[in-house]
N, CA, C and O of each residue as an XYZ file, in Angstrom:
824
protein
N       7.295    239.235    138.212
C       6.670    237.896    138.305
C       6.696    237.197    136.966
O       6.973    236.002    136.859
N       6.389    238.010    135.914
C       6.412    237.437    134.570
C       7.814    236.999    134.202
O       7.995    235.965    133.558
N       8.817    237.784    134.608
C      10.215    237.447    134.313
C      10.631    236.159    134.988
O      11.354    235.356    134.397
N      10.177    235.942    136.246
C      10.503    234.718    136.984
C       9.886    233.505    136.322
O      10.527    232.458    136.226
N       8.644    233.631    135.860
C       7.958    232.509    135.203
C       8.674    232.118    133.928
O       8.854    230.940    133.621
N       9.089    233.174    133.172
C       9.802    232.884    131.935
C      11.141    232.203    132.197
O      11.559    231.355    131.409
N      11.816    232.552    133.280
C      13.100    231.939    133.627
C      12.922    230.458    133.944
O      13.721    229.609    133.548
N      11.830    230.180    134.682
C      11.581    228.768    135.023
C      11.283    227.953    133.767
O      11.770    226.832    133.617
N      10.480    228.522    132.865
C      10.156    227.810    131.630
C      11.410    227.586    130.799
O      11.600    226.518    130.218
N      12.261    228.596    130.748
C      13.501    228.446    129.989
C      14.391    227.375    130.602
O      15.037    226.605    129.891
N      14.416    227.338    131.942
C      15.235    226.337    132.633
C      14.762    224.921    132.323
O      15.558    224.048    131.976
N      13.423    224.703    132.458
C      12.894    223.358    132.182
C      12.998    223.009    130.711
O      13.132    221.839    130.355
N      12.936    224.013    129.859
C      13.146    223.749    128.441
C      14.551    223.268    128.176
O      14.763    222.355    127.378
N      15.520    223.885    128.850
C      16.915    223.459    128.692
C      17.124    222.048    129.222
O      17.852    221.261    128.618
N      16.487    221.719    130.354
C      16.621    220.372    130.938
C      16.071    219.317    129.986
O      16.695    218.281    129.757
N      14.862    219.605    129.424
C      14.268    218.645    128.485
C      15.141    218.475    127.242
O      15.244    217.380    126.690
N      15.763    219.561    126.813
C      16.649    219.489    125.659
C      17.858    218.597    125.950
O      18.259    217.775    125.125
N      18.430    218.782    127.149
C      19.586    217.971    127.535
C      19.207    216.495    127.687
O      19.960    215.603    127.296
N      18.023    216.256    128.262
C      17.553    214.867    128.398
C      17.371    214.241    127.020
O      17.724    213.080    126.813
N      16.823    215.000    126.081
C      16.638    214.499    124.722
C      17.960    214.140    124.074
O      18.090    213.093    123.439
N      18.953    215.025    124.242
C      20.283    214.748    123.697
C      20.871    213.474    124.308
O      21.465    212.657    123.605
N      20.698    213.311    125.643
C      21.233    212.134    126.334
C      20.583    210.852    125.811
O      21.259    209.841    125.622
N      19.262    210.898    125.579
C      18.561    209.722    125.066
C      19.046    209.352    123.665
O      19.194    208.176    123.333
N      19.289    210.374    122.858
C      19.798    210.115    121.504
C      21.178    209.470    121.570
O      21.462    208.534    120.823
N      22.034    209.964    122.458
C      23.382    209.405    122.617
C      23.318    207.966    123.083
O      24.034    207.105    122.573
N      22.444    207.705    124.069
C      22.297    206.331    124.579
C      21.796    205.400    123.485
O      22.275    204.273    123.360
N      20.837    205.862    122.695
C      20.289    205.049    121.613
C      21.359    204.713    120.582
O      21.470    203.571    120.137
N      22.151    205.728    120.204
C      23.223    205.503    119.232
C      24.255    204.521    119.789
O      24.734    203.644    119.071
N      24.592    204.672    121.060
C      25.562    203.769    121.685
C      25.044    202.336    121.717
O      25.800    201.389    121.502
N      23.746    202.186    121.987
C      23.162    200.847    122.021
C      23.197    200.179    120.665
O      23.547    199.005    120.549
N      22.831    200.935    119.629
C      22.863    200.400    118.269
C      24.284    200.023    117.876
O      24.508    198.977    117.267
N      25.246    200.878    118.224
C      26.652    200.595    117.909
C      27.117    199.329    118.606
O      27.841    198.524    118.020
N      26.704    199.148    119.857
C      27.116    197.955    120.607
C      26.545    196.694    119.971
O      27.233    195.677    119.883
N      25.279    196.755    119.523
C      24.651    195.593    118.890
C      25.352    195.248    117.582
O      25.663    194.086    117.321
N      25.596    196.261    116.771
C      26.263    196.033    115.480
C      27.671    195.510    115.697
O      28.124    194.606    114.995
N      28.359    196.087    116.676
C      29.732    195.676    116.947
C      29.795    194.224    117.417
O      30.649    193.459    116.968
N      28.884    193.844    118.330
C      28.885    192.470    118.858
C      28.476    191.466    117.811
O      28.960    190.334    117.821
N      27.578    191.858    116.889
C      27.131    190.927    115.855
C      28.244    190.593    114.878
O      28.230    189.528    114.259
N      29.209    191.493    114.734
C      30.308    191.234    113.815
C      31.508    190.597    114.481
O      32.495    190.302    113.807
N      31.455    190.378    115.779
C      32.571    189.803    116.522
C      32.500    188.279    116.467
O      31.444    187.704    116.727
N      33.591    187.628    116.137
C      33.627    186.165    116.074
C      34.427    185.598    117.241
O      35.307    186.259    117.793
N      34.101    184.361    117.602
C      34.758    183.669    118.705
C      35.100    182.256    118.261
O      34.273    181.616    117.611
N      36.285    181.739    118.585
C      36.615    180.356    118.220
C      35.878    179.357    119.110
O      35.940    179.454    120.335
N      35.187    178.407    118.504
C      34.531    177.319    119.226
C      34.872    176.002    118.543
O      35.348    175.989    117.408
N      34.629    174.900    119.234
C      34.968    173.589    118.697
C      33.855    173.063    117.792
O      32.670    173.249    118.066
N      34.261    172.408    116.720
C      33.345    171.773    115.773
C      33.803    170.343    115.551
O      34.978    170.101    115.275
N      32.883    169.392    115.670
C      33.225    167.978    115.475
C      33.494    167.717    113.994
O      32.671    168.057    113.144
N      34.653    167.110    113.680
C      34.922    166.808    112.274
C      34.644    165.342    111.949
O      35.025    164.850    110.887
N      33.967    164.643    112.883
C      33.455    163.299    112.647
C      32.317    163.046    113.617
O      32.136    163.801    114.572
N      31.553    161.997    113.384
C      30.481    161.650    114.312
C      31.082    161.073    115.590
O      31.884    160.140    115.538
N      30.700    161.621    116.720
C      31.192    161.174    118.024
C      29.991    160.641    118.808
O      29.023    161.367    119.034
N      30.053    159.397    119.214
C      28.901    158.783    119.867
C      28.916    159.058    121.366
O      29.956    159.353    121.955
N      27.760    158.955    121.950
C      27.595    159.189    123.391
C      28.494    158.251    124.184
O      28.564    157.056    123.897
N      29.182    158.799    125.184
C      30.053    158.013    126.031
C      31.474    157.889    125.523
O      32.336    157.377    126.237
N      31.743    158.346    124.302
C      33.078    158.217    123.729
C      34.026    159.246    124.346
O      33.658    160.404    124.540
N      35.255    158.807    124.652
C      36.257    159.719    125.192
C      36.621    160.770    124.151
O      36.733    160.471    122.962
N      36.804    161.999    124.611
C      37.068    163.115    123.709
C      38.536    163.512    123.742
O      39.191    163.432    124.782
N      39.042    163.940    122.595
C      40.391    164.492    122.504
C      40.375    165.630    121.497
O      39.436    165.772    120.713
N      41.414    166.428    121.529
C      41.483    167.577    120.621
C      41.498    167.142    119.163
O      41.115    167.918    118.287
N      41.938    165.903    118.885
C      41.992    165.419    117.510
C      40.595    165.215    116.913
O      40.457    165.093    115.696
N      39.566    165.176    117.756
C      38.192    164.969    117.280
C      37.544    166.257    116.771
O      36.460    166.221    116.187
N      38.214    167.404    116.994
C      37.573    168.680    116.710
C      38.497    169.601    115.912
O      39.704    169.386    115.802
N      37.879    170.608    115.377
C      38.611    171.716    114.786
C      38.016    173.009    115.325
O      36.825    173.075    115.629
N      38.846    174.026    115.441
C      38.374    175.330    115.933
C      37.887    176.157    114.748
O      38.587    176.303    113.746
N      36.678    176.695    114.880
C      36.116    177.556    113.836
C      35.680    178.867    114.468
O      35.205    178.890    115.603
N      35.841    179.948    113.735
C      35.432    181.272    114.213
C      33.993    181.528    113.786
O      33.683    181.540    112.595
N      33.119    181.731    114.761
C      31.705    181.969    114.475
C      31.215    183.164    115.286
O      31.812    183.531    116.298
N      30.138    183.753    114.835
C      29.514    184.870    115.534
C      28.263    184.361    116.233
O      27.243    184.115    115.589
N      28.340    184.202    117.547
C      27.232    183.660    118.326
C      26.604    184.687    119.249
O      25.577    184.408    119.867
N      27.188    185.855    119.355
C      26.621    186.888    120.214
C      26.520    186.437    121.659
O      27.494    185.970    122.250
N      25.322    186.585    122.221
C      25.116    186.236    123.631
C      25.183    184.736    123.882
O      25.254    184.313    125.036
N      25.162    183.916    122.821
C      25.185    182.460    122.982
C      26.598    181.892    123.044
O      26.770    180.679    123.164
N      27.599    182.741    122.963
C      28.990    182.279    122.915
C      29.332    181.357    124.076
O      29.977    180.328    123.879
N      28.907    181.713    125.280
C      29.242    180.916    126.466
C      28.547    179.566    126.489
O      28.890    178.711    127.306
N      27.574    179.356    125.607
C      26.859    178.080    125.571
C      27.609    177.017    124.775
O      27.196    175.858    124.744
N      28.708    177.406    124.132
C      29.458    176.478    123.295
C      30.893    176.337    123.789
O      31.421    177.215    124.471
N      31.511    175.218    123.431
C      32.825    174.864    123.942
C      33.926    175.549    123.138
O      34.005    175.394    121.919
N      34.770    176.305    123.826
C      35.938    176.914    123.207
C      37.099    175.923    123.260
O      37.075    175.009    124.084
N      38.113    176.075    122.410
C      39.233    175.132    122.410
C      39.876    174.934    123.773
O      40.260    173.815    124.116
N      39.999    175.990    124.549
C      40.645    175.886    125.862
C      39.747    175.232    126.909
O      40.207    174.919    128.007
N      38.472    175.023    126.582
C      37.544    174.447    127.558
C      37.590    172.927    127.608
O      37.087    172.331    128.561
N      38.189    172.277    126.591
C      38.231    170.813    126.550
C      39.277    170.312    127.532
O      40.443    170.700    127.458
N      38.857    169.444    128.456
C      39.739    168.926    129.495
C      39.954    167.420    129.331
O      39.077    166.734    128.808
N      41.098    166.894    129.765
C      41.333    165.439    129.712
C      40.304    164.684    130.546
O      39.856    165.173    131.583
N      39.933    163.495    130.090
C      39.004    162.664    130.844
C      37.550    162.968    130.594
O      36.690    162.423    131.287
N      37.232    163.829    129.621
C      35.835    164.141    129.324
C      35.311    163.242    128.210
O      36.064    162.792    127.347
N      34.002    162.989    128.248
C      33.348    162.131    127.258
C      32.139    162.863    126.692
O      31.681    163.866    127.241
N      31.636    162.337    125.582
C      30.445    162.929    124.972
C      29.207    162.550    125.790
O      28.966    161.373    126.059
N      28.437    163.552    126.175
C      27.210    163.303    126.943
C      26.059    162.908    126.024
O      25.040    162.392    126.484
N      26.222    163.149    124.737
C      25.261    162.719    123.728
C      26.004    162.589    122.410
O      27.158    163.004    122.302
N      25.350    162.015    121.408
C      25.990    161.864    120.111
C      26.128    163.229    119.431
O      25.176    164.008    119.374
N      27.325    163.500    118.920
C      27.601    164.735    118.201
C      27.761    164.402    116.717
O      28.567    163.546    116.353
N      27.006    165.069    115.878
C      27.071    164.816    114.445
C      28.295    165.491    113.842
O      28.782    166.494    114.363
N      28.779    164.943    112.757
C      29.906    165.550    112.049
C      29.539    166.979    111.614
O      28.481    167.207    111.027
N      30.417    167.919    111.908
C      30.180    169.311    111.542
C      29.413    170.112    112.574
O      29.229    171.316    112.395
N      28.959    169.485    113.646
C      28.168    170.179    114.665
C      29.064    170.993    115.587
O      30.122    170.522    116.006
N      28.640    172.231    115.908
C      29.308    172.997    116.948
C      29.009    172.339    118.287
O      27.898    171.855    118.505
N      29.983    172.317    119.180
C      29.863    171.527    120.407
C      29.283    172.357    121.547
O      29.956    173.257    122.049
N      28.035    172.073    121.971
C      27.476    172.780    123.125
C      28.194    172.358    124.405
O      28.663    171.225    124.514
N      28.277    173.258    125.359
C      28.920    172.927    126.633
C      28.187    171.795    127.340
O      28.801    171.043    128.096
N      26.883    171.662    127.107
C      26.095    170.611    127.758
C      26.302    169.235    127.129
O      25.796    168.238    127.643
N      27.052    169.174    126.008
C      27.237    167.898    125.309
C      28.460    167.132    125.785
O      28.798    166.095    125.215
N      29.129    167.626    126.821
C      30.279    166.919    127.365
C      30.059    166.638    128.849
O      29.299    167.327    129.529
N      30.750    165.603    129.328
C      30.645    165.236    130.738
C      31.944    164.553    131.141
O      32.725    164.143    130.282
N      32.173    164.432    132.419
C      33.347    163.694    132.880
C      33.070    162.200    132.780
O      31.919    161.768    132.843
N      34.118    161.425    132.625
C      33.959    159.971    132.507
C      33.313    159.403    133.766
O      32.547    158.442    133.692
N      33.617    159.986    134.911
C      33.072    159.478    136.171
C      31.561    159.672    136.262
O      30.861    158.854    136.859
N      31.059    160.758    135.667
C      29.628    161.049    135.775
C      28.805    160.383    134.675
O      27.578    160.340    134.765
N      29.460    159.866    133.646
C      28.733    159.260    132.528
C      28.130    157.923    132.935
O      28.785    157.120    133.601
N      26.888    157.682    132.539
C      26.208    156.421    132.825
C      26.312    155.448    131.648
O      25.722    154.369    131.692
N      27.039    155.806    130.616
C      27.116    154.998    129.416
C      28.456    154.288    129.317
O      29.474    154.789    129.794
N      28.447    153.120    128.696
C      29.671    152.375    128.437
C      29.501    151.619    127.129
O      28.428    151.669    126.528
N      30.526    150.928    126.681
C      30.456    150.215    125.409
C      30.645    148.721    125.616
O      31.303    148.286    126.562
N      30.058    147.945    124.716
C      30.202    146.502    124.745
C      30.096    145.992    123.309
O      29.320    146.521    122.513
N      30.865    144.979    122.987
C      30.852    144.412    121.638
C      29.918    143.212    121.613
O      30.011    142.323    122.460
N      29.010    143.193    120.629
C      28.079    142.076    120.473
C      28.114    141.595    119.030
O      28.517    142.323    118.123
N      27.687    140.366    118.843
C      27.587    139.805    117.499
C      26.124    139.788    117.076
O      25.280    139.187    117.741
N      25.838    140.445    115.976
C      24.481    140.450    115.432
C      24.351    139.280    114.477
O      24.969    139.261    113.412
N      23.542    138.306    114.865
C      23.403    137.091    114.069
C      22.742    137.307    112.725
O      22.885    136.475    111.829
N      22.024    138.401    112.565
C      21.366    138.689    111.286
C      22.124    139.735    110.480
O      21.606    140.248    109.488
N      23.345    140.055    110.898
C      24.085    141.092    110.211
C      23.489    142.454    110.497
O      22.639    142.597    111.376
N      23.928    143.439    109.766
C      23.373    144.782    109.907
C      23.190    145.388    108.520
O      23.949    145.068    107.606
N      22.203    146.252    108.350
C      22.036    146.939    107.060
C      23.250    147.809    106.753
O      23.956    148.243    107.664
N      23.490    148.061    105.478
C      24.663    148.816    105.061
C      24.630    150.264    105.540
O      25.683    150.885    105.687
N      23.429    150.817    105.790
C      23.349    152.219    106.189
C      23.510    152.418    107.692
O      23.430    153.548    108.174
N      23.736    151.335    108.445
C      23.974    151.453    109.883
C      25.448    151.773    110.093
O      26.321    151.066    109.589
N      25.724    152.842    110.841
C      27.097    153.270    111.092
C      27.176    153.901    112.470
O      26.194    153.909    113.213
N      28.342    154.430    112.814
C      28.528    155.070    114.116
C      27.491    156.171    114.317
O      27.297    157.023    113.450
N      26.831    156.141    115.467
C      25.814    157.133    115.786
C      24.392    156.698    115.481
O      23.446    157.361    115.906
N      24.215    155.585    114.744
C      22.872    155.108    114.414
C      22.181    154.580    115.666
O      22.787    153.863    116.462
N      20.910    154.938    115.833
C      20.123    154.478    116.976
C      19.437    153.170    116.624
O      18.747    153.084    115.608
N      19.622    152.150    117.456
C      19.086    150.816    117.175
C      18.477    150.211    118.444
O      18.658    150.716    119.552
N      17.750    149.113    118.239
C      17.311    148.267    119.350
C      18.142    146.989    119.316
O      18.483    146.493    118.243
N      18.460    146.466    120.478
C      19.172    145.193    120.584
C      18.163    144.118    120.957
O      17.594    144.131    122.048
N      17.947    143.176    120.022
C      16.993    142.092    120.219
C      17.714    140.819    120.636
O      18.892    140.624    120.338
N      16.978    139.959    121.334
C      17.522    138.646    121.671
C      16.479    137.568    121.422
O      15.278    137.789    121.580
N      16.972    136.383    121.025
C      16.132    135.191    120.903
C      16.761    134.133    121.806
O      17.726    133.482    121.406
N      16.230    133.951    123.020
C      16.826    132.993    123.960
C      16.758    131.565    123.417
O      15.816    131.235    122.698
N      17.728    130.715    123.740
C      17.675    129.322    123.294
C      16.537    128.573    123.989
O      16.224    128.845    125.148
N      15.930    127.640    123.281
C      14.880    126.821    123.875
C      15.476    125.877    124.917
O      16.644    125.503    124.809
N      14.705    125.491    125.907
C      15.217    124.623    126.974
C      15.833    123.321    126.450
O      16.793    122.817    127.033
N      15.286    122.771    125.351
C      15.825    121.522    124.832
C      17.015    121.732    123.907
O      17.587    120.779    123.378
N      17.380    123.012    123.718
C      18.535    123.297    122.886
C      18.276    123.197    121.402
O      19.206    123.334    120.608
N      17.040    122.961    121.005
C      16.714    122.819    119.587
C      16.075    124.107    119.058
O      14.854    124.210    118.938
N      16.909    125.058    118.755
C      16.396    126.313    118.218
C      16.289    127.408    119.261
O      16.843    127.316    120.357
N      15.560    128.443    118.886
C      15.477    129.626    119.736
C      14.027    130.051    119.935
O      13.151    129.766    119.118
N      13.811    130.731    121.029
C      12.486    131.240    121.366
C      12.168    132.465    120.490
O      12.987    132.894    119.676
N      10.971    133.009    120.677
C      10.538    134.178    119.913
C      11.426    135.379    120.268
O      11.678    135.628    121.447
N      11.906    136.130    119.255
C      12.751    137.295    119.534
C      11.999    138.351    120.334
O      10.791    138.530    120.177
N      12.725    139.035    121.181
C      12.172    140.122    121.991
C      13.259    141.183    122.175
O      14.450    140.901    122.048
N      12.824    142.403    122.477
C      13.797    143.485    122.683
C      14.534    143.276    124.010
O      13.925    143.105    125.066
N      15.857    143.297    123.915
C      16.693    143.183    125.099
C      17.001    144.571    125.674
O      16.834    144.801    126.872
N      17.450    145.490    124.818
C      17.744    146.868    125.229
C      17.278    147.798    124.114
O      17.572    147.571    122.940
N      16.551    148.842    124.490
C      16.070    149.810    123.504
C      16.998    151.022    123.421
O      17.757    151.311    124.346
N      16.916    151.715    122.297
C      17.634    152.984    122.092
C      19.126    152.858    122.370
O      19.695    153.590    123.179
N      19.738    151.910    121.675
C      21.178    151.687    121.771
C      21.858    152.438    120.629
O      21.337    152.484    119.515
N      23.006    153.019    120.903
C      23.748    153.764    119.881
C      24.903    152.903    119.362
O      25.654    152.319    120.143
N      25.035    152.836    118.041
C      26.162    152.121    117.452
C      27.425    152.951    117.644
O      27.480    154.119    117.259
N      28.445    152.328    118.247
C      29.721    153.005    118.422
C      30.641    152.758    117.243
O      31.186    153.695    116.659
N      30.812    151.482    116.895
C      31.694    151.105    115.801
C      31.174    149.839    115.151
O      30.710    148.927    115.836
N      31.250    149.781    113.831
C      30.985    148.543    113.107
C      32.330    147.852    112.944
O      33.193    148.335    112.212
N      32.512    146.726    113.619
C      33.809    146.071    113.651
C      34.150    145.455    112.307
O      35.291    145.538    111.852
N      33.152    144.831    111.664
C      33.400    144.215    110.364
C      33.467    145.283    109.280
O      33.052    146.422    109.494
N      33.999    144.904    108.101
C      34.088    145.839    106.978
C      32.697    146.212    106.500
O      31.762    145.420    106.606
N      32.564    147.433    105.969
C      31.278    147.876    105.462
C      30.932    147.142    104.167
O      31.810    146.603    103.493
N      29.652    147.128    103.831
C      29.215    146.504    102.591
C      28.844    145.050    102.743
O      28.629    144.359    101.748
N      28.763    144.567    103.983
C      28.410    143.170    104.212
C      26.944    142.928    103.876
O      26.139    143.858    103.922
N      26.599    141.724    103.548
C      25.209    141.364    103.297
C      24.466    141.280    104.615
O      25.044    140.923    105.641
N      23.180    141.610    104.583
C      22.383    141.608    105.809
C      22.256    140.218    106.402
O      21.935    140.092    107.584
N      22.496    139.176    105.629
C      22.366    137.808    106.135
C      23.607    137.351    106.880
O      23.569    136.330    107.566
N      24.725    138.095    106.759
C      25.959    137.721    107.436
C      25.924    138.170    108.887
O      25.204    139.104    109.241
N      26.710    137.494    109.727
C      26.861    137.967    111.099
C      27.800    139.169    111.100
O      28.610    139.336    110.188
N      27.683    139.989    112.113
C      28.519    141.189    112.199
C      28.810    141.508    113.648
O      27.938    141.381    114.507
N      30.034    141.922    113.920
C      30.421    142.363    115.251
C      30.289    143.887    115.307
O      30.822    144.598    114.455
N      29.582    144.369    116.308
C      29.416    145.811    116.468
C      29.665    146.201    117.920
O      29.375    145.445    118.848
N      30.205    147.387    118.086
C      30.362    147.958    119.422
C      29.180    148.875    119.665
O      28.924    149.783    118.874
N      28.455    148.647    120.753
C      27.277    149.454    121.054
C      27.491    150.228    122.350
O      28.203    149.784    123.251
N      26.864    151.381    122.421
C      26.928    152.230    123.612
C      25.634    152.039    124.385
O      24.554    152.328    123.869
N      25.732    151.561    125.601
C      24.540    151.261    126.393
C      24.676    151.834    127.798
O      25.770    152.182    128.243
N      23.565    151.922    128.471
C      23.549    152.348    129.861
C      24.215    151.268    130.712
O      24.033    150.075    130.470
N      24.979    151.692    131.698
C      25.675    150.732    132.564
C      24.707    149.775    133.254
O      25.060    148.635    133.556
N      23.493    150.242    133.500
C      22.502    149.402    134.169
C      22.071    148.222    133.298
O      21.540    147.241    133.817
N      22.292    148.300    131.967
C      21.876    147.234    131.056
C      22.985    146.231    130.750
O      22.743    145.226    130.082
N      24.197    146.496    131.232
C      25.332    145.630    130.895
C      25.110    144.203    131.384
O      25.390    143.250    130.657
N      24.614    144.046    132.597
C      24.424    142.701    133.159
C      23.456    141.885    132.313
O      23.693    140.701    132.077
N      22.357    142.505    131.849
C      21.377    141.783    131.033
C      21.980    141.365    129.697
O      21.720    140.263    129.214
N      22.780    142.239    129.102
C      23.395    141.905    127.809
C      24.406    140.781    127.978
O      24.426    139.838    127.187
N      25.240    140.873    128.997
C      26.221    139.806    129.235
C      25.541    138.483    129.554
O      26.015    137.426    129.136
N      24.438    138.531    130.290
C      23.703    137.296    130.606
C      23.144    136.673    129.330
O      23.159    135.452    129.178
N      22.655    137.500    128.420
C      22.122    136.986    127.159
C      23.233    136.352    126.323
O      23.035    135.306    125.705
N      24.404    136.997    126.308
C      25.528    136.468    125.530
C      25.998    135.137    126.093
O      26.140    134.160    125.357
N      26.238    135.100    127.396
C      26.735    133.868    128.012
C      25.670    132.769    128.025
O      25.993    131.584    128.098
N      24.396    133.173    127.955
C      23.316    132.184    127.939
C      23.044    131.607    126.566
O      22.183    130.741    126.416
N      23.772    132.080    125.556
C      23.625    131.509    124.218
C      22.507    132.108    123.394
O      22.115    131.528    122.381
N      21.978    133.263    123.803
C      20.906    133.887    123.033
C      21.445    134.397    121.696
O      22.602    134.804    121.590
N      20.591    134.367    120.691
C      20.939    134.946    119.400
C      20.584    136.426    119.441
O      19.428    136.784    119.665
N      21.565    137.276    119.229
C      21.360    138.715    119.312
C      21.248    139.314    117.913
O      21.865    138.830    116.965
N      20.463    140.361    117.804
C      20.301    141.062    116.528
C      20.251    142.554    116.781
O      19.568    143.025    117.689
N      20.986    143.289    115.963
C      20.949    144.756    116.001
C      19.962    145.217    114.947
O      20.139    144.948    113.759
N      18.910    145.920    115.389
C      17.840    146.330    114.486
C      17.651    147.845    114.545
O      17.375    148.389    115.614
N      17.796    148.538    113.403
C      17.578    149.999    113.409
C      16.175    150.334    113.898
O      15.234    149.579    113.654
N      16.032    151.455    114.582
C      14.751    151.893    115.101
C      13.747    152.006    113.941
O      14.024    152.634    112.919
N      12.574    151.382    114.128
C      11.544    151.419    113.102
C      11.504    150.183    112.244
O      10.530    149.960    111.524
N      12.566    149.355    112.306
C      12.594    148.107    111.540
C      12.149    146.957    112.424
O      11.922    147.152    113.618
N      12.020    145.769    111.865
C      11.662    144.565    112.616
C      12.732    143.520    112.389
O      13.312    143.467    111.305
N      13.013    142.682    113.385
C      14.091    141.704    113.260
C      13.715    140.579    112.300
O      14.510    139.666    112.077
């Protein structure tokens, strides 16, 4: 009886020993996998200029860089993932890695561009990607001057400054702005109605 008890204890001792060895092997394998994946790089796209929301994308707008993103790799755009007809779903800063959520098809985009003349010019620090408000001063009914300025469209993104940089703020300036398609009719109505338009950076006053 004593011999049988000792055999059982020896058996369970061997099992626990084997389980311990297996756990050590699994732990080492897990650590190796983490270290190995952390040192692995993947090519993803990086914007080499500021790209505004709604702008059509091409391979010339990006460069491929090798980065180590680990589990986040699939969240960013690889060179082979860029397809014709895609646009920026939001503004991408120069040097930014491109998230997969930052692109959209042209058909699904609600943004478009329109060129307006800012009667008060624009500050020198306003450039592509700057967030501004578009103000309007409607003409008075008698045609003698303009009414009190009011915001026409909020949170507009500057696409392009048409005039040369370095202009005085008192000069007029042509700018291309990125706006929601739903606001196009109001902007065109203001232009054709003779309103004085002004591009004003967020936080400033016209």
